[in-house]
Legacy VTK file of the C-alpha trace (Angstrom):
# vtk DataFile Version 3.0
C-alpha trace
ASCII
DATASET POLYDATA
POINTS 715 float
50.003 -87.193 307.508
49.975 -86.485 311.353
52.759 -85.763 313.333
54.770 -87.758 310.435
58.392 -86.670 312.135
57.719 -88.950 315.258
58.012 -92.595 313.086
61.608 -91.055 312.022
62.968 -93.798 314.078
60.694 -96.180 313.118
61.441 -96.103 309.297
65.132 -95.778 310.365
64.921 -99.331 312.406
62.324 -101.186 309.676
64.333 -99.538 306.668
68.163 -100.039 308.108
68.653 -96.206 307.211
70.018 -93.261 310.072
67.454 -91.581 311.680
68.843 -88.636 310.239
68.471 -90.416 306.750
65.064 -91.756 307.903
63.998 -87.728 308.763
65.019 -86.766 305.803
62.660 -88.567 303.399
59.532 -88.393 305.857
60.661 -84.259 306.286
60.746 -84.383 301.763
57.286 -86.433 301.521
55.337 -84.439 303.840
57.250 -81.247 302.031
55.242 -82.429 298.914
57.927 -83.860 296.978
57.358 -86.429 294.770
59.188 -90.323 294.955
60.789 -89.580 291.498
61.744 -85.861 292.643
63.171 -87.136 296.478
65.225 -90.040 294.054
66.376 -87.855 291.442
67.630 -84.898 293.135
67.554 -85.186 296.459
70.820 -88.125 296.824
72.616 -86.606 299.822
70.022 -86.229 301.952
68.742 -90.010 301.390
72.382 -91.143 301.218
71.280 -92.471 297.367
68.171 -94.111 298.162
66.696 -95.573 295.415
62.775 -95.132 294.294
61.682 -97.992 294.974
62.842 -97.696 298.632
61.075 -94.385 298.829
57.883 -95.600 297.490
58.090 -98.124 300.337
58.772 -95.648 303.030
55.848 -93.503 301.656
53.628 -96.296 301.825
54.710 -97.141 305.506
54.313 -93.740 306.593
50.423 -93.948 305.187
50.182 -97.809 307.496
51.436 -95.682 310.381
49.610 -92.262 310.220
46.214 -94.947 309.500
47.139 -97.019 313.043
47.721 -93.901 314.647
44.205 -92.290 313.508
42.624 -95.796 314.469
43.791 -95.492 317.950
42.394 -92.142 318.220
39.347 -92.888 317.323
39.225 -96.174 319.350
40.282 -94.188 322.587
37.494 -92.417 321.779
35.263 -94.462 321.885
36.097 -96.472 324.732
36.473 -93.141 327.049
32.989 -92.105 325.851
31.573 -95.133 327.379
33.769 -94.442 330.597
35.684 -97.252 330.604
38.894 -96.130 329.404
41.152 -97.502 331.980
45.133 -95.886 332.345
46.127 -99.583 331.768
43.652 -99.440 328.369
44.824 -96.679 327.455
48.629 -97.241 327.315
48.168 -100.610 325.573
46.656 -99.158 322.813
49.168 -96.661 322.805
51.524 -98.606 322.490
49.756 -101.235 319.203
52.086 -101.914 316.460
49.321 -102.966 314.328
46.040 -102.881 313.161
45.121 -105.798 314.569
46.440 -105.657 317.889
43.848 -102.256 318.074
41.064 -104.032 316.939
41.746 -107.472 319.290
41.833 -104.137 322.100
38.569 -102.942 321.297
36.712 -105.809 320.879
34.998 -106.550 324.264
34.319 -102.126 323.706
33.175 -102.249 319.823
29.684 -101.230 319.797
27.552 -104.285 318.874
24.225 -105.596 317.670
21.965 -107.067 320.564
23.924 -110.418 320.562
23.201 -113.229 322.675
25.535 -112.130 325.603
24.324 -108.483 325.283
20.844 -109.639 326.259
21.852 -111.968 329.057
23.919 -108.845 330.467
20.720 -106.955 330.079
19.171 -109.805 332.627
22.273 -109.243 335.325
23.702 -112.240 334.539
27.185 -110.877 334.537
28.237 -111.307 337.741
26.887 -114.953 337.815
29.117 -115.649 334.672
32.028 -113.809 336.397
31.571 -116.755 339.529
31.112 -119.418 336.855
34.490 -118.184 334.815
36.642 -118.713 338.289
35.578 -122.434 338.496
35.808 -121.802 342.282
32.403 -123.893 343.026
31.249 -127.111 342.619
27.519 -126.275 342.849
26.592 -124.090 339.972
22.374 -124.379 340.272
23.237 -122.861 344.204
24.380 -120.006 342.446
21.926 -119.775 339.466
19.190 -120.029 342.118
20.399 -116.253 343.412
19.873 -114.652 339.345
16.361 -116.087 338.549
14.117 -112.836 337.912
11.295 -113.016 336.278
10.607 -109.628 335.385
13.532 -110.033 333.528
12.959 -113.145 331.934
15.208 -115.373 333.967
12.687 -117.828 334.823
14.734 -120.730 335.820
18.415 -121.705 337.204
18.723 -123.507 333.337
17.703 -119.652 332.043
20.492 -118.158 334.459
23.098 -121.137 334.021
22.131 -120.511 329.640
22.274 -116.891 329.879
26.044 -117.011 332.052
27.690 -119.423 329.338
26.405 -117.082 326.524
28.821 -113.942 328.538
31.565 -116.367 328.403
31.567 -117.406 324.826
32.021 -113.969 324.311
34.777 -113.544 326.564
35.928 -116.548 325.257
36.068 -115.283 321.939
37.465 -111.933 322.775
40.539 -113.228 324.387
43.231 -111.555 322.990
45.512 -114.299 324.112
43.212 -117.252 322.343
42.703 -115.051 319.163
46.715 -114.981 318.578
47.092 -118.189 319.581
44.440 -119.440 317.318
45.899 -117.051 314.261
49.155 -118.910 314.529
47.675 -122.516 314.170
45.896 -121.002 310.955
48.942 -119.846 309.759
50.967 -122.889 310.621
48.325 -125.591 309.575
45.249 -124.223 308.317
43.733 -126.295 304.948
42.110 -123.957 302.344
39.438 -127.102 300.001
37.376 -126.107 297.773
34.549 -128.219 295.885
32.224 -127.790 293.222
28.822 -126.190 293.887
25.942 -129.341 292.711
24.209 -128.384 289.225
27.612 -126.064 288.000
29.255 -128.884 286.225
29.612 -127.132 282.608
29.355 -123.331 283.892
32.612 -124.006 286.667
34.444 -126.418 283.685
37.448 -122.979 283.767
37.850 -124.161 287.580
37.677 -128.294 286.943
41.315 -128.587 288.964
39.501 -126.890 291.722
36.325 -129.325 291.497
37.572 -131.125 294.955
40.965 -129.425 295.715
42.722 -129.554 299.359
46.020 -127.529 300.026
47.726 -125.718 303.100
46.522 -122.284 303.242
50.109 -120.877 303.980
51.913 -123.189 300.442
49.036 -122.075 298.539
49.984 -119.837 295.931
48.897 -116.339 294.931
47.053 -116.708 291.563
45.680 -120.252 293.229
43.501 -118.315 295.985
42.780 -115.183 293.654
41.111 -118.241 291.804
39.453 -120.206 293.818
37.945 -116.986 295.130
36.600 -115.602 291.987
34.870 -119.237 291.272
33.394 -118.866 294.952
32.323 -115.446 293.767
30.627 -116.649 290.723
28.792 -119.416 292.730
30.470 -121.866 291.504
32.757 -123.432 294.445
32.349 -123.600 297.961
35.506 -122.739 299.612
36.384 -123.282 302.890
39.211 -122.187 305.447
39.254 -124.884 308.521
42.074 -125.758 311.483
41.770 -129.207 313.279
38.610 -129.150 315.704
40.091 -130.229 318.547
43.433 -128.508 318.707
41.358 -125.113 318.720
39.424 -126.339 321.451
42.627 -127.961 323.472
44.556 -124.458 322.887
41.075 -122.513 324.240
40.960 -124.890 327.179
44.408 -124.707 328.456
43.867 -120.369 328.594
40.085 -121.157 330.534
40.202 -124.086 332.169
41.558 -123.690 335.667
39.369 -126.487 337.774
37.850 -129.785 337.619
33.854 -129.460 339.140
30.622 -128.710 337.562
31.620 -124.964 337.089
34.660 -126.438 335.187
31.565 -128.256 333.041
29.840 -125.016 331.825
33.003 -123.538 330.947
34.236 -125.801 328.679
30.790 -125.764 326.826
31.232 -121.659 326.796
34.773 -122.704 325.317
32.905 -125.264 322.842
30.329 -122.449 321.416
32.350 -119.964 321.272
34.465 -121.806 319.210
31.962 -122.761 316.937
29.963 -119.790 317.159
31.854 -116.969 317.681
35.613 -117.583 317.001
35.398 -119.543 314.005
33.558 -117.843 312.053
35.419 -114.604 312.912
38.956 -115.674 312.262
38.200 -117.773 308.910
36.812 -114.591 308.019
39.930 -112.519 309.224
42.671 -115.604 307.936
40.818 -115.403 304.578
41.182 -111.597 304.299
44.714 -111.698 305.403
45.761 -114.284 302.398
43.350 -112.586 299.997
45.980 -109.359 300.891
48.882 -111.239 300.108
47.839 -112.874 297.021
46.326 -108.996 295.812
50.122 -108.192 296.785
51.727 -110.672 294.584
48.930 -110.153 291.717
49.625 -106.991 292.138
53.523 -106.417 292.006
53.742 -109.036 289.065
50.769 -106.826 286.971
53.068 -103.351 288.471
56.145 -105.304 286.789
54.855 -106.076 283.824
53.591 -102.959 283.337
56.524 -101.121 284.177
58.764 -103.756 281.060
55.909 -102.693 278.976
56.054 -98.961 279.293
59.848 -98.974 278.633
59.606 -100.884 275.904
61.780 -100.097 272.796
60.756 -96.885 271.032
61.329 -97.052 266.936
61.757 -93.243 267.329
60.399 -89.958 265.055
60.089 -92.025 262.041
57.427 -91.718 259.328
54.539 -94.826 259.951
51.966 -96.395 257.701
49.964 -98.105 260.240
47.299 -100.885 259.384
44.669 -102.375 262.006
43.960 -105.561 260.066
40.370 -107.304 259.472
38.807 -109.339 257.139
35.280 -108.728 256.355
35.607 -104.727 257.431
39.041 -104.480 255.703
41.991 -102.982 256.433
42.368 -99.658 257.883
45.403 -97.715 256.890
46.670 -94.576 258.621
49.592 -92.362 257.693
51.824 -90.912 260.823
54.388 -88.138 260.165
57.349 -88.312 262.654
55.644 -86.751 265.387
52.520 -88.999 265.154
50.227 -86.799 263.291
47.659 -88.234 261.023
48.302 -87.404 257.215
45.682 -89.499 255.637
43.872 -92.285 256.138
42.053 -94.809 253.911
40.795 -99.082 254.074
42.133 -101.540 251.850
40.555 -105.067 251.096
43.242 -107.558 250.741
41.461 -110.425 252.870
38.616 -112.401 251.615
35.767 -112.284 250.972
36.902 -108.976 248.828
40.463 -110.592 248.325
41.603 -107.052 246.489
44.755 -108.009 246.708
46.538 -106.511 243.446
44.428 -102.832 244.439
45.349 -103.010 248.250
48.842 -103.796 247.129
49.248 -101.445 244.591
47.774 -98.457 247.043
50.241 -99.207 250.098
53.006 -99.061 247.718
51.607 -95.304 246.575
51.416 -94.465 249.915
54.884 -95.674 250.912
56.089 -93.632 248.206
54.241 -90.244 248.765
54.394 -89.779 252.104
58.421 -91.474 252.919
56.715 -94.265 255.014
59.960 -95.561 256.964
57.976 -98.464 258.833
55.075 -100.676 258.574
53.137 -101.299 261.955
50.419 -104.646 261.716
48.629 -105.145 264.806
48.687 -108.725 265.845
44.643 -108.831 266.818
42.327 -110.795 263.967
44.351 -111.070 260.025
47.234 -109.841 262.186
49.735 -112.608 260.408
47.719 -112.149 256.872
48.065 -108.842 257.029
51.940 -109.057 257.761
52.247 -112.086 254.806
50.527 -109.560 252.396
52.961 -106.619 253.332
56.174 -108.938 253.411
54.803 -110.070 249.725
54.963 -106.685 248.362
58.238 -105.417 246.594
59.626 -101.464 247.590
62.094 -99.700 245.773
64.011 -99.653 249.338
64.366 -101.314 252.743
60.801 -100.823 254.978
60.766 -102.640 258.304
57.198 -104.205 258.516
56.548 -104.862 262.582
53.905 -106.841 264.877
52.681 -104.885 267.436
50.699 -105.777 269.900
47.202 -104.277 270.139
46.162 -104.943 273.563
43.861 -102.025 274.592
44.127 -99.942 271.437
40.189 -100.369 271.162
39.917 -98.974 275.015
42.008 -96.105 273.639
40.004 -95.264 270.598
36.576 -95.401 271.956
38.067 -93.088 274.962
37.044 -89.680 274.960
40.682 -88.741 275.151
40.472 -90.351 271.368
37.123 -88.520 270.699
39.047 -85.297 271.961
42.242 -86.034 269.853
39.949 -87.423 266.429
36.680 -85.650 267.008
35.685 -86.184 263.000
37.513 -89.592 262.722
36.111 -93.279 264.230
37.153 -95.922 266.225
39.251 -97.794 263.845
41.083 -94.933 262.351
41.551 -94.250 265.957
42.972 -97.773 266.888
45.212 -97.570 263.718
46.931 -94.549 265.183
47.220 -95.982 268.628
48.900 -99.182 266.857
51.354 -96.799 264.724
51.945 -94.414 267.856
52.550 -97.306 269.891
55.644 -98.455 268.254
57.198 -95.389 267.980
56.946 -94.385 271.771
55.243 -96.808 274.149
55.497 -95.267 276.706
53.984 -92.056 275.121
50.970 -93.713 273.896
50.470 -96.516 276.710
49.839 -93.679 278.983
46.450 -93.010 277.383
45.071 -96.091 278.606
43.685 -96.921 281.694
46.591 -99.481 282.831
44.585 -102.127 283.526
43.420 -102.347 280.098
46.684 -103.217 278.734
46.253 -106.671 279.416
49.348 -107.971 281.050
49.354 -109.642 284.741
46.730 -112.045 286.548
42.887 -111.828 288.399
43.669 -107.997 287.760
40.143 -107.562 288.100
40.090 -109.498 291.741
42.121 -107.948 293.668
41.938 -104.548 295.954
41.021 -102.315 292.948
41.920 -99.307 295.133
45.596 -100.222 295.808
46.080 -101.571 292.105
45.281 -98.397 290.664
47.725 -96.528 293.282
50.626 -99.216 292.148
49.968 -98.696 288.657
49.891 -94.750 289.294
52.988 -94.923 290.358
54.954 -97.016 287.964
53.428 -95.258 284.950
54.881 -92.102 286.983
57.906 -93.416 287.457
58.202 -94.536 283.865
57.870 -91.514 282.700
59.807 -89.502 284.797
62.858 -91.714 284.284
62.411 -90.943 280.730
62.011 -87.479 280.306
59.012 -85.713 278.555
59.376 -82.953 275.583
57.655 -80.540 277.389
56.646 -79.090 273.151
55.278 -81.740 272.319
53.867 -84.429 274.684
50.257 -84.756 275.179
47.967 -83.770 278.172
47.837 -87.430 279.458
51.709 -87.595 279.583
52.660 -84.252 281.109
50.122 -85.418 283.915
52.027 -88.278 285.391
55.202 -85.500 285.355
56.392 -85.579 288.655
54.335 -82.387 290.390
52.078 -81.506 287.649
48.748 -84.240 287.804
45.922 -83.158 285.151
45.092 -79.816 285.651
48.504 -78.465 285.163
48.871 -80.379 282.336
45.637 -78.947 280.382
46.988 -75.692 282.179
50.595 -76.168 280.437
49.108 -77.547 277.057
46.680 -74.562 276.515
49.725 -72.094 277.348
51.712 -74.244 275.010
49.022 -73.407 272.002
48.317 -69.816 272.831
51.919 -69.080 273.162
53.441 -71.202 270.580
55.422 -73.334 272.835
57.843 -72.650 275.511
61.459 -71.651 274.374
62.952 -72.256 277.743
62.167 -73.652 281.350
61.106 -70.593 283.280
58.220 -69.867 281.546
56.373 -73.139 283.080
55.898 -70.582 286.045
53.828 -68.712 283.673
51.212 -71.560 283.790
48.566 -70.221 286.174
48.692 -72.422 288.774
52.344 -74.263 288.362
53.838 -72.482 291.172
57.840 -72.605 292.711
56.745 -76.134 294.583
55.627 -77.587 291.271
58.402 -76.102 289.495
61.086 -77.602 291.879
59.377 -80.955 291.568
58.584 -81.040 287.462
61.560 -78.863 285.906
63.914 -81.521 285.697
61.812 -84.131 284.095
60.387 -81.885 281.470
62.889 -81.319 278.232
62.919 -78.637 275.697
64.540 -79.733 272.257
66.964 -76.607 271.216
65.563 -74.579 273.970
67.348 -70.909 274.189
68.946 -72.224 277.674
71.017 -75.359 276.666
71.079 -77.007 279.886
66.683 -77.017 279.416
66.712 -80.230 276.980
68.616 -81.994 279.675
67.686 -83.523 283.118
70.193 -81.245 284.692
67.976 -79.490 287.141
67.128 -75.644 286.873
68.472 -75.380 291.108
71.856 -76.995 289.156
72.597 -74.516 286.620
74.895 -72.537 288.383
77.283 -75.756 288.663
77.534 -76.473 285.238
78.490 -72.401 284.291
81.424 -72.987 287.316
82.411 -75.809 285.236
82.015 -74.142 281.906
83.908 -71.175 283.666
86.613 -73.398 284.818
87.163 -74.621 281.448
86.675 -71.285 279.656
84.115 -72.500 277.393
80.421 -71.635 276.925
77.706 -74.067 278.695
76.490 -75.122 275.231
80.490 -75.856 274.006
80.652 -78.332 277.312
77.355 -80.299 276.498
78.279 -83.749 274.963
81.906 -82.452 274.655
83.284 -86.139 276.278
87.138 -84.348 275.967
86.147 -81.370 277.755
84.092 -83.298 280.608
86.745 -86.216 281.030
89.045 -82.611 282.697
86.552 -81.966 285.374
87.418 -83.030 288.640
83.817 -83.711 290.729
85.194 -82.729 293.948
86.418 -78.818 293.096
82.716 -78.166 292.269
80.825 -79.500 296.022
78.612 -77.106 297.648
76.642 -77.492 301.165
73.494 -78.986 299.058
75.491 -80.232 296.353
77.437 -83.260 297.266
79.384 -85.959 295.220
76.616 -87.557 294.259
74.692 -84.522 292.583
78.152 -83.705 290.858
78.639 -87.291 289.315
75.108 -87.136 288.153
75.465 -84.037 286.364
78.228 -84.795 284.704
76.710 -88.270 283.533
73.881 -85.685 282.022
76.662 -83.791 280.387
77.877 -86.454 278.343
74.832 -88.108 277.121
72.026 -85.320 277.537
68.808 -86.178 277.302
69.987 -89.946 277.641
66.875 -92.913 277.255
67.198 -95.762 279.492
65.177 -97.722 277.001
66.820 -100.232 275.267
67.073 -100.074 271.129
64.581 -101.341 269.221
64.461 -105.215 267.478
62.434 -105.944 264.560
61.309 -109.872 264.765
59.557 -111.830 262.444
57.780 -114.978 263.291
58.190 -118.386 261.690
56.548 -118.333 258.105
55.230 -121.950 258.157
53.297 -121.198 261.223
49.533 -119.165 260.979
46.985 -120.904 263.119
46.787 -123.434 266.326
46.726 -126.554 263.685
50.036 -125.730 262.738
51.676 -126.281 265.842
53.097 -130.040 266.738
54.541 -131.391 269.835
58.229 -131.155 269.598
58.283 -128.446 267.335
60.417 -125.654 268.197
59.788 -122.062 267.654
60.740 -118.580 268.912
58.238 -116.839 270.062
57.891 -113.452 271.999
56.843 -112.999 275.810
53.534 -111.319 276.137
52.468 -111.645 279.867
54.257 -112.834 282.957
52.067 -113.984 285.903
53.602 -115.784 289.481
53.026 -119.086 287.391
54.839 -118.768 284.423
54.914 -116.744 281.081
52.589 -116.109 278.227
54.584 -116.223 274.565
52.997 -115.519 271.253
54.543 -117.904 268.845
52.497 -115.984 265.747
49.558 -117.968 266.290
46.984 -115.379 267.664
46.680 -117.618 271.171
49.065 -116.885 273.522
50.930 -120.300 274.883
51.924 -121.439 278.246
55.250 -122.021 279.634
54.929 -122.955 283.216
57.154 -122.007 285.846
58.220 -125.232 286.189
59.086 -125.651 282.412
61.092 -121.954 282.293
64.272 -123.274 283.774
66.140 -126.613 284.286
67.148 -125.187 287.454
64.271 -124.723 290.200
62.869 -120.619 289.984
60.963 -118.662 292.223
59.820 -116.227 290.163
59.532 -115.947 286.252
61.003 -112.425 286.325
64.349 -114.443 286.728
64.481 -115.740 283.579
61.839 -113.724 281.049
60.982 -109.776 280.803
58.044 -108.877 278.272
58.964 -108.634 274.916
61.626 -110.781 275.295
62.636 -113.379 272.237
62.568 -116.956 273.861
62.755 -120.230 271.930
60.305 -122.977 273.266
59.293 -126.376 272.491
55.532 -127.250 271.979
54.387 -130.014 274.702
50.916 -129.654 274.516
48.524 -128.402 271.935
44.385 -128.575 272.887
43.162 -126.933 269.677
39.471 -127.231 271.209
40.156 -125.480 274.416
42.774 -123.121 272.815
45.363 -124.463 274.902
48.553 -124.461 274.107
51.861 -125.987 276.881
55.232 -124.840 275.969
58.649 -125.556 277.713
62.167 -123.498 278.120
64.108 -125.879 279.209
67.281 -126.496 277.546
66.777 -123.151 275.631
69.965 -121.128 274.870
68.302 -117.897 273.612
68.473 -115.041 275.815
LINES 1 716
715 0 1 2 3 4 5 6 7 8 9 10 11 12 13 14 15 16 17 18 19 20 21 22 23 24 25 26 27 28 29 30 31 32 33 34 35 36 37 38 39 40 41 42 43 44 45 46 47 48 49 50 51 52 53 54 55 56 57 58 59 60 61 62 63 64 65 66 67 68 69 70 71 72 73 74 75 76 77 78 79 80 81 82 83 84 85 86 87 88 89 90 91 92 93 94 95 96 97 98 99 100 101 102 103 104 105 106 107 108 109 110 111 112 113 114 115 116 117 118 119 120 121 122 123 124 125 126 127 128 129 130 131 132 133 134 135 136 137 138 139 140 141 142 143 144 145 146 147 148 149 150 151 152 153 154 155 156 157 158 159 160 161 162 163 164 165 166 167 168 169 170 171 172 173 174 175 176 177 178 179 180 181 182 183 184 185 186 187 188 189 190 191 192 193 194 195 196 197 198 199 200 201 202 203 204 205 206 207 208 209 210 211 212 213 214 215 216 217 218 219 220 221 222 223 224 225 226 227 228 229 230 231 232 233 234 235 236 237 238 239 240 241 242 243 244 245 246 247 248 249 250 251 252 253 254 255 256 257 258 259 260 261 262 263 264 265 266 267 268 269 270 271 272 273 274 275 276 277 278 279 280 281 282 283 284 285 286 287 288 289 290 291 292 293 294 295 296 297 298 299 300 301 302 303 304 305 306 307 308 309 310 311 312 313 314 315 316 317 318 319 320 321 322 323 324 325 326 327 328 329 330 331 332 333 334 335 336 337 338 339 340 341 342 343 344 345 346 347 348 349 350 351 352 353 354 355 356 357 358 359 360 361 362 363 364 365 366 367 368 369 370 371 372 373 374 375 376 377 378 379 380 381 382 383 384 385 386 387 388 389 390 391 392 393 394 395 396 397 398 399 400 401 402 403 404 405 406 407 408 409 410 411 412 413 414 415 416 417 418 419 420 421 422 423 424 425 426 427 428 429 430 431 432 433 434 435 436 437 438 439 440 441 442 443 444 445 446 447 448 449 450 451 452 453 454 455 456 457 458 459 460 461 462 463 464 465 466 467 468 469 470 471 472 473 474 475 476 477 478 479 480 481 482 483 484 485 486 487 488 489 490 491 492 493 494 495 496 497 498 499 500 501 502 503 504 505 506 507 508 509 510 511 512 513 514 515 516 517 518 519 520 521 522 523 524 525 526 527 528 529 530 531 532 533 534 535 536 537 538 539 540 541 542 543 544 545 546 547 548 549 550 551 552 553 554 555 556 557 558 559 560 561 562 563 564 565 566 567 568 569 570 571 572 573 574 575 576 577 578 579 580 581 582 583 584 585 586 587 588 589 590 591 592 593 594 595 596 597 598 599 600 601 602 603 604 605 606 607 608 609 610 611 612 613 614 615 616 617 618 619 620 621 622 623 624 625 626 627 628 629 630 631 632 633 634 635 636 637 638 639 640 641 642 643 644 645 646 647 648 649 650 651 652 653 654 655 656 657 658 659 660 661 662 663 664 665 666 667 668 669 670 671 672 673 674 675 676 677 678 679 680 681 682 683 684 685 686 687 688 689 690 691 692 693 694 695 696 697 698 699 700 701 702 703 704 705 706 707 708 709 710 711 712 713 714
């Protein structure tokens, strides 16, 4: 970023922090420090700023840098035209937004051959200036002087028409006028949609928008995105309008200065400017603004859902039998050891048309005993509930946990290069079953292998700005991975790539080094990995754990730069570092203030003590087993008024979707989520949360289920 420290005062003001803190954050970012590292290990420098704020500052710095680059480009362009005045230069340099810069640049922006440009080439700009001043009531006499047959100005009518074209362009490029009309759009703009003739059948999904009209400022993001999607599909016509009379009156107030024949022409130019130039330009601009706002909301919803999904409770290191259910093709069965390694696979056929229930039962019972299985994972797709019933009817000689697993995205993983590289000798059905089992063991470790957009949470993810979506989802995955921490000797290449300071190439090198050297015995060995230098080591070391390492602190989140502090603590208590870890009685004797140093303040010392007390602590919740109502199988079993317990599978700006066990999620509209008014569904629910719902409507034909959470006390 360009002269990034110059932004300290602005960042300080916008984020309500001191200039010193703003400068520290900016400097750390410019030095290549990651957001998770800054938030976790540089608390004294940031005044304990959380990750969300650091990320917001990083994003704002990118915007400011983009603004400065655009200013430089615009100034250069105008200077090359020899039209840059000191006043214009100052205005551009002081501009606060990209929109301000573009408005100032508009009159100087290279254009295609416009009507105004053609008129200028005919020498009619001086005439336009005379008319615009509105000092003459005899425009014919003024125009007479500009007749030039060689330039194509045959009559006074030609001259006046050309002058009006120039004036219309001036009106459309006037900053004050554009800003005032922008305000009208934001305050009174109406977005409307109508059906494209002959598209009734194709557009059924968008039926509510066939004749729709509402304030653009009040339209929620999901409706804006839905209308724009339908428009892109050629099913709806979408318009964004304001009152023409109000727009023209606003422009008249700026440009009309008298009441004569010159004024009449100025008003003609204003009318032309509005209809031909200004209205189309500003409608496009305002559309883009509200599309961007809708994108931001949708991306935020997706990001929050993804965060919750990635941080879902893991069942942990268990020996798992995983099933990818199916009817005709059977249920694919895989056996995974406690580390997720594939030990065995085969197929059973407990459902129609084969109905090999006895053989399948014996096979499952045999596999459970032979491999000492602790948990059975069942994909929740086709035949999921039927397979769950089949498993629950098997009598085992000990308690076996059976869990339905959301398999959204498993098919994407099974067909991916990552899966092919991992299991080159197995087909996609085996890979899919492995993914289901591993997702139960550790959702985060498995889901990082899948493109976040394919995981199936969020709204309109394919309609939003893909660059911004990918960036935001990447930040979320990075944040979650580093919050949980990564086991260096067993993590996949994909998981390692999200560790602070690592990235895909170094992750690949880590795995290669690990395979060639039999694993890492201490964190310092990371410095032997190709391309992993001192800076990358600083960024990643604290987030990588080594189980049973030579240095006991290598299995904790204590950063190597702080090891000497722990050693001082142990020395003060006359014990070994190893004896201190996890020993609450000894740790309680530590006075944090005794260990403060220049670069390590009280926040870092307290963090170290917390980590010593619970080394490698996992921020995720404890896993809970959930079972659907055994009497509910399909949408046909649902009746209005029925109360059920389900699982939240997706959250959008307009409500949440709940799986009640019938292969079709039901919608709890935001208006039905609480007895009180709420703005954000996240105030009420989280992904994978158990909720009690009441069936309010069932549309079997359209496969739509409407639910209510009102008067529910289940949390």
